[in-house]
C-alpha positions as CSV (number, residue, x, y, z in Angstrom):
1,X,7.4,27.7,-8.8
2,X,5.2,25.9,-6.4
3,X,7.0,24.0,-3.6
4,X,6.8,20.2,-2.9
5,X,8.0,18.6,0.3
6,X,8.7,15.0,-0.8
7,X,8.9,12.7,2.2
8,X,10.9,9.5,1.7
9,X,13.7,7.4,3.2
10,X,16.4,7.0,0.7
11,X,18.3,4.7,3.0
12,X,15.4,2.2,3.5
13,X,16.3,-1.4,2.6
14,X,13.7,-3.7,1.2
15,X,14.2,-7.1,-0.4
16,X,13.8,-6.9,-4.2
17,X,12.9,-3.3,-4.3
18,X,14.9,-0.1,-5.0
19,X,13.0,2.5,-3.0
20,X,15.7,5.2,-3.4
21,X,16.0,4.7,-7.1
22,X,12.3,5.0,-7.6
23,X,12.1,8.3,-5.6
24,X,15.2,9.7,-7.3
25,X,13.6,9.1,-10.6
26,X,10.2,10.6,-9.6
27,X,11.8,13.7,-8.1
28,X,14.1,14.1,-11.1
29,X,10.9,14.4,-13.2
30,X,9.0,16.6,-10.7
31,X,11.8,19.2,-10.4
32,X,11.1,20.4,-14.0
33,X,7.7,21.6,-12.8
34,X,8.2,22.4,-9.1
35,X,10.7,23.3,-6.4
36,X,11.3,19.9,-4.7
37,X,12.8,19.2,-1.3
38,X,13.3,15.7,0.0
39,X,13.5,14.7,3.6
40,X,12.5,11.9,6.0
41,X,9.2,12.3,8.0
42,X,11.4,12.5,11.2
43,X,12.8,15.8,9.9
44,X,9.8,17.3,8.1
45,X,8.0,19.4,10.8
46,X,10.0,22.6,10.3
47,X,9.5,22.5,6.5
48,X,5.9,21.6,6.3
49,X,4.3,25.1,6.4
50,X,6.4,26.3,3.6
51,X,5.3,23.6,1.2
52,X,2.4,24.0,-1.2
53,X,2.0,20.2,-1.2
54,X,3.5,17.4,0.9
55,X,4.0,14.1,-1.0
56,X,4.3,11.1,1.2
57,X,6.2,8.4,-0.6
58,X,8.7,5.6,0.0
59,X,9.2,6.0,3.8
60,X,9.1,2.2,4.6
61,X,6.8,0.8,7.2
62,X,5.6,3.5,9.6
63,X,5.7,1.0,12.5
64,X,9.4,1.9,12.6
65,X,8.6,5.5,13.5
66,X,5.1,5.2,14.9
67,X,5.1,8.2,17.3
68,X,6.6,10.5,14.6
69,X,4.0,9.3,12.1
70,X,1.1,9.9,14.5
71,X,2.5,13.4,15.3
72,X,2.7,14.1,11.5
73,X,-0.9,12.9,11.1
74,X,-2.0,15.2,13.9
75,X,-0.3,18.2,12.3
76,X,-1.9,17.4,9.0
77,X,-5.3,17.6,10.7
78,X,-4.6,20.6,13.0
79,X,-2.7,22.7,10.4
80,X,-4.7,21.8,7.3
81,X,-1.6,20.6,5.5
82,X,-2.1,19.8,1.9
83,X,-0.9,16.2,1.3
84,X,-0.7,13.6,-1.4
85,X,-2.0,11.1,-0.5
86,X,-4.8,12.7,1.5
87,X,-5.0,11.0,4.9
88,X,-8.6,10.1,4.6
89,X,-8.2,6.4,3.6
90,X,-9.6,3.4,5.4
91,X,-6.9,0.9,4.4
92,X,-3.2,0.5,5.2
93,X,-2.7,4.0,6.4
94,X,-4.8,3.0,9.4
95,X,-3.3,-0.4,9.8
96,X,-4.6,-3.8,8.7
97,X,-7.9,-3.7,10.7
98,X,-9.8,-3.1,7.4
99,X,-9.2,-6.7,6.4
100,X,-11.5,-7.8,9.2
101,X,-14.1,-5.3,8.1
102,X,-13.9,-6.5,4.5
103,X,-14.1,-10.1,5.6
104,X,-17.3,-9.4,7.6
105,X,-18.8,-7.6,4.6
106,X,-18.1,-10.6,2.3
107,X,-15.7,-8.8,0.0
108,X,-13.4,-11.0,-2.1
109,X,-10.5,-10.9,0.4
110,X,-8.3,-13.5,2.1
111,X,-10.5,-14.4,5.1
112,X,-9.1,-12.6,8.1
113,X,-9.7,-12.8,11.9
114,X,-7.9,-11.4,15.0
115,X,-9.0,-13.9,17.6
116,X,-9.2,-17.8,17.7
117,X,-12.8,-17.4,18.8
118,X,-13.7,-16.6,15.1
119,X,-11.9,-19.7,13.6
120,X,-15.2,-20.8,12.1
121,X,-14.8,-18.0,9.6
122,X,-11.6,-19.5,8.2
123,X,-11.4,-22.6,6.0
124,X,-9.8,-25.8,7.5
125,X,-6.3,-25.8,6.2
126,X,-2.8,-27.2,7.0
127,X,-1.1,-23.8,7.7
128,X,-2.1,-20.4,8.8
129,X,-0.5,-17.0,8.6
130,X,-0.2,-14.5,11.5
131,X,1.0,-10.9,11.1
132,X,0.8,-7.6,13.1
133,X,-2.0,-5.2,12.3
134,X,0.5,-2.4,12.0
135,X,3.0,-4.5,10.0
136,X,4.6,-3.9,6.6
137,X,7.1,-5.7,4.3
138,X,6.3,-9.1,5.9
139,X,7.7,-7.8,9.2
140,X,6.5,-10.2,12.0
141,X,4.8,-12.6,9.6
142,X,4.8,-16.3,10.6
143,X,3.4,-19.5,9.2
144,X,1.9,-21.8,11.8
145,X,-0.2,-25.0,12.1
146,X,-3.5,-25.0,13.8
147,X,-2.0,-26.6,16.9
148,X,0.8,-24.0,16.9
149,X,-1.7,-21.2,16.6
150,X,-3.7,-22.5,19.5
151,X,-0.6,-22.8,21.7
152,X,0.2,-19.2,21.0
153,X,-3.0,-18.0,22.7
154,X,-3.5,-15.0,20.5
155,X,-6.2,-13.2,22.5
156,X,-5.0,-9.6,22.5
157,X,-6.3,-8.7,19.0
158,X,-3.0,-7.2,17.8
159,X,-2.3,-10.0,15.3
160,X,-4.2,-11.0,12.2
161,X,-4.9,-14.6,11.4
162,X,-5.4,-15.9,7.9
163,X,-5.3,-19.1,6.0
164,X,-2.0,-19.7,4.1
165,X,-3.6,-19.5,0.6
166,X,-2.3,-21.9,-2.1
167,X,-2.0,-19.4,-4.9
168,X,-1.0,-19.3,-8.5
169,X,0.5,-15.9,-8.5
170,X,0.3,-12.4,-6.9
171,X,-0.8,-9.3,-8.9
172,X,-0.9,-5.6,-8.2
173,X,-3.1,-2.9,-9.8
174,X,-1.9,0.7,-9.6
175,X,-4.1,3.8,-9.5
176,X,-3.7,7.6,-9.3
177,X,-6.8,8.9,-7.7
178,X,-9.5,6.6,-9.1
179,X,-7.8,6.2,-12.5
180,X,-6.2,2.9,-13.3
181,X,-2.6,3.1,-14.5
182,X,-1.1,-0.4,-15.0
183,X,-0.9,-3.9,-13.5
184,X,2.1,-6.1,-12.7
185,X,2.4,-9.6,-11.5
186,X,4.9,-12.2,-10.4
187,X,4.3,-15.3,-12.6
188,X,6.7,-17.3,-10.4
189,X,5.3,-17.1,-6.9
190,X,8.7,-18.0,-5.4
191,X,10.2,-14.8,-7.0
192,X,7.7,-12.3,-5.7
193,X,9.6,-9.2,-7.0
194,X,10.4,-10.4,-10.5
195,X,7.5,-8.5,-12.0
196,X,6.0,-8.5,-15.5
197,X,3.2,-6.7,-17.2
198,X,-0.1,-8.4,-16.2
199,X,-2.6,-9.2,-19.0
200,X,-5.6,-8.2,-17.0
201,X,-9.2,-8.8,-18.1
202,X,-12.2,-6.5,-17.6
203,X,-13.3,-8.7,-14.6
204,X,-9.8,-8.3,-13.1
205,X,-10.0,-4.5,-13.4
206,X,-13.6,-4.5,-12.0
207,X,-12.2,-6.5,-9.0
208,X,-9.5,-3.9,-8.3
209,X,-11.8,-0.9,-8.8
210,X,-14.2,-2.2,-6.3
211,X,-11.7,-1.6,-3.5
212,X,-10.7,1.8,-4.8
213,X,-14.4,2.7,-4.7
214,X,-14.7,1.3,-1.2
215,X,-11.9,3.5,0.1
216,X,-12.3,7.2,0.9
217,X,-9.1,8.6,-0.6
218,X,-9.8,12.0,-2.2
219,X,-6.6,12.0,-4.1
220,X,-3.4,9.9,-4.1
221,X,-1.7,6.8,-5.3
222,X,-3.1,3.4,-4.4
223,X,-2.0,-0.2,-5.0
224,X,-4.4,-3.1,-4.9
225,X,-2.5,-6.3,-4.1
226,X,-4.3,-9.6,-4.9
227,X,-3.6,-13.3,-5.3
228,X,-5.0,-15.7,-7.9
229,X,-6.1,-18.9,-6.1
230,X,-5.9,-22.4,-7.6
231,X,-9.6,-22.2,-8.4
232,X,-9.2,-19.1,-10.4
233,X,-10.5,-16.4,-8.0
234,X,-8.8,-13.1,-7.2
235,X,-8.6,-12.3,-3.5
236,X,-7.4,-9.1,-1.9
237,X,-4.1,-9.3,0.0
238,X,-3.9,-5.7,0.9
239,X,-5.0,-2.2,-0.2
240,X,-1.9,0.0,0.1
241,X,-3.1,3.6,0.3
242,X,-0.3,5.3,2.3
243,X,3.0,4.9,0.5
244,X,2.8,2.1,-2.1
245,X,6.0,1.1,-3.8
246,X,5.3,1.5,-7.6
247,X,7.9,-0.7,-9.3
248,X,7.9,2.2,-11.7
249,X,11.3,1.5,-13.1
250,X,10.1,-2.0,-14.1
251,X,7.4,-0.9,-16.5
252,X,7.7,-0.1,-20.1
253,X,8.7,3.5,-21.0
254,X,5.3,4.5,-22.5
255,X,3.5,3.3,-19.3
256,X,6.0,5.1,-17.1
257,X,5.7,8.3,-19.1
258,X,1.9,8.2,-18.9
259,X,2.0,7.6,-15.2
260,X,4.3,10.6,-14.6
261,X,2.1,12.9,-16.7
262,X,-1.0,11.7,-14.8
263,X,0.9,12.2,-11.5
264,X,1.9,15.7,-12.4
265,X,-1.7,16.5,-13.4
266,X,-3.0,15.1,-10.1
267,X,-0.4,17.2,-8.2
268,X,-1.5,20.3,-10.1
269,X,-5.1,19.6,-9.2
270,X,-4.2,19.1,-5.5
271,X,-2.3,22.4,-5.5
272,X,-5.3,24.2,-6.9
273,X,-7.7,23.0,-4.1
């Protein structure tokens, strides 16, 4: 059978999410079709050339092992490693800089700047959010007033600045390659990870697909995270194109089964390239 090197961190702790349980489930399904080996990216180098495909999954935020991640990316390029996702995306796999680009291009995204000099781009509001460009899982996120922001003198461009949006709820759209799979949302915004099936409209789906089309992923899993504002708009929060948590164990069995069949089909296609 073909060999998959499945990169994950089974010990990673994240509030409200069972990373290890999701990857144990996925690999338990993949083993019926492939020889599957699991390891952390810190340990992957000596196994990479033996794999037909390297699947990069729930490793947690790469800011926790930045040098190792950068070295892995370099080997992907130099050695022509076959990966899923492909490392050609423009979104989270390269940090949060893309939120600035999408803001400049007038995409429906939470307005984002990285210097107080651009404050005119943001709406006047009581509170703002700052977060690191290479952050994940709300690491380093802070809520500040305008006066507090100005006192911080954020001039080095390493932090993103956004308005603290008064939202109705958060919603996520999940894709394999460019194919939509399912959508989940948190109807109670104070319970972010209590997710339910989202009754999306065609307009909602068109919103999500717009960002999938903007990105340059050849193959892989992507999650479009958005928020519904009080005035009814959807705004992009982030486009996770590196290792999105899927909440796969929270969806109904028919949806989960379809996802796994589509995932296996996408893996087979990737191995035939």
